[in-house]
Short mmCIF file of the C-alpha atoms (twelve columns), coordinates in Angstrom:
data_MODEL
# 
_entry.id   MODEL 
# 
loop_
_atom_site.group_PDB 
_atom_site.id 
_atom_site.type_symbol 
_atom_site.label_atom_id 
_atom_site.label_alt_id 
_atom_site.label_comp_id 
_atom_site.label_asym_id 
_atom_site.label_seq_id 
_atom_site.Cartn_x 
_atom_site.Cartn_y 
_atom_site.Cartn_z 
_atom_site.pdbx_PDB_model_num 
ATOM 1  C CA . MET A 1  0.000   0.000  0.000   1 
ATOM 2  C CA . GLY A 2  2.698   2.498  1.011   1 
ATOM 3  C CA . GLY A 3  4.325   3.389  -2.284  1 
ATOM 4  C CA . GLU A 4  1.194   3.685  -4.396  1 
ATOM 5  C CA . PHE A 5  -0.761  5.429  -1.641  1 
ATOM 6  C CA . PHE A 6  2.051   7.916  -0.991  1 
ATOM 7  C CA . ALA A 7  2.345   8.640  -4.712  1 
ATOM 8  C CA . ALA A 8  -1.412  9.193  -4.982  1 
ATOM 9  C CA . VAL A 9  -1.414  11.596 -2.036  1 
ATOM 10 C CA . ARG A 10 1.536   13.525 -3.465  1 
ATOM 11 C CA . GLU A 11 -0.270  13.756 -6.811  1 
ATOM 12 C CA . ARG A 12 -3.422  14.989 -5.086  1 
ATOM 13 C CA . VAL A 13 -1.387  17.717 -3.371  1 
ATOM 14 C CA . ARG A 14 0.289   18.647 -6.665  1 
ATOM 15 C CA . GLN A 15 -3.040  18.894 -8.472  1 
ATOM 16 C CA . ALA A 16 -4.553  20.907 -5.640  1 
ATOM 17 C CA . ARG A 17 -1.666  23.383 -5.788  1 
ATOM 18 C CA . VAL A 18 -2.132  23.777 -9.549  1 
ATOM 19 C CA . ALA A 19 -5.890  24.254 -9.102  1 
ATOM 20 C CA . LEU A 20 -5.307  26.907 -6.451  1 
ATOM 21 C CA . GLU A 21 -2.829  28.766 -8.644  1 
ATOM 22 C CA . THR A 22 -5.315  28.656 -11.533 1 
ATOM 23 C CA . ALA A 23 -8.184  29.850 -9.329  1 
ATOM 24 C CA . VAL A 24 -6.137  32.736 -7.954  1 
ATOM 25 C CA . GLY A 25 -5.215  33.720 -11.503 1 
ATOM 26 C CA . GLY A 26 -8.875  33.662 -12.480 1 
ATOM 27 C CA . GLY A 27 -9.853  36.013 -9.681  1 
ATOM 28 C CA . ASP A 28 -12.973 34.089 -8.625  1 
ATOM 29 C CA . ALA A 29 -13.105 34.142 -4.822  1 
ATOM 30 C CA . TYR A 30 -15.411 31.124 -4.640  1 
ATOM 31 C CA . GLU A 31 -13.106 29.014 -6.836  1 
ATOM 32 C CA . VAL A 32 -10.134 30.118 -4.742  1 
ATOM 33 C CA . ALA A 33 -11.935 29.041 -1.560  1 
ATOM 34 C CA . LEU A 34 -12.791 25.634 -3.045  1 
ATOM 35 C CA . ALA A 35 -9.246  25.097 -4.291  1 
ATOM 36 C CA . GLN A 36 -7.753  26.161 -0.959  1 
ATOM 37 C CA . ASP A 37 -10.061 23.755 0.872   1 
ATOM 38 C CA . GLU A 38 -8.977  20.874 -1.381  1 
ATOM 39 C CA . LEU A 39 -5.320  21.748 -0.826  1 
ATOM 40 C CA . ASP A 40 -5.830  21.925 2.922   1 
ATOM 41 C CA . ASP A 41 -7.534  18.513 2.892   1 
ATOM 42 C CA . ALA A 42 -4.806  16.947 0.744   1 
ATOM 43 C CA . LEU A 43 -2.076  18.360 2.972   1 
ATOM 44 C CA . TRP A 44 -3.889  17.104 6.059   1 
ATOM 45 C CA . VAL A 45 -3.995  13.567 4.633   1 
ATOM 46 C CA . ALA A 46 -0.307  13.816 3.777   1 
ATOM 47 C CA . GLY A 47 0.534   15.043 7.249   1 
ATOM 48 C CA . GLU A 48 -1.496  12.320 8.951   1 
ATOM 49 C CA . HIS A 49 0.511   9.694  7.085   1 
ATOM 50 C CA . GLY A 50 3.916   11.368 7.337   1 
ATOM 51 C CA . ILE A 51 4.114   11.967 3.589   1 
ATOM 52 C CA . GLU A 52 6.482   14.698 2.488   1 
ATOM 53 C CA . THR A 53 4.862   16.971 -0.066  1 
ATOM 54 C CA . GLY A 54 7.834   18.993 -1.219  1 
ATOM 55 C CA . PRO A 55 8.249   22.737 -1.155  1 
ATOM 56 C CA . CYS A 56 5.061   24.713 -1.114  1 
ATOM 57 C CA . ALA A 57 4.177   27.466 -3.518  1 
ATOM 58 C CA . GLU A 58 4.687   30.855 -1.886  1 
ATOM 59 C CA . GLY A 59 1.415   32.267 -0.640  1 
ATOM 60 C CA . SER A 60 -0.563  29.086 -1.166  1 
ATOM 61 C CA . GLY A 61 -1.431  28.765 2.499   1 
ATOM 62 C CA . ASP A 62 0.382   25.484 3.059   1 
ATOM 63 C CA . ALA A 63 3.591   26.749 4.640   1 
ATOM 64 C CA . ASP A 64 3.213   24.332 7.554   1 
ATOM 65 C CA . HIS A 65 3.350   21.369 5.172   1 
ATOM 66 C CA . ASN A 66 6.495   21.924 3.146   1 
ATOM 67 C CA . SER A 67 8.436   19.001 4.615   1 
# 
């Protein structure tokens, strides 16, 4: 389970970061809130399982999770 699960969680975090960047660029506050919520959830899952998620994007709100 470990390797595939960890890879899937990392991919979820990566996609959430991209979605947040896209939403911020689009200027829609609702889309930004949804994307930030997804990123927060993905980072929480990663943190609960000790999965490193790499450096965070500056200003993305996930500074506590850049292991």
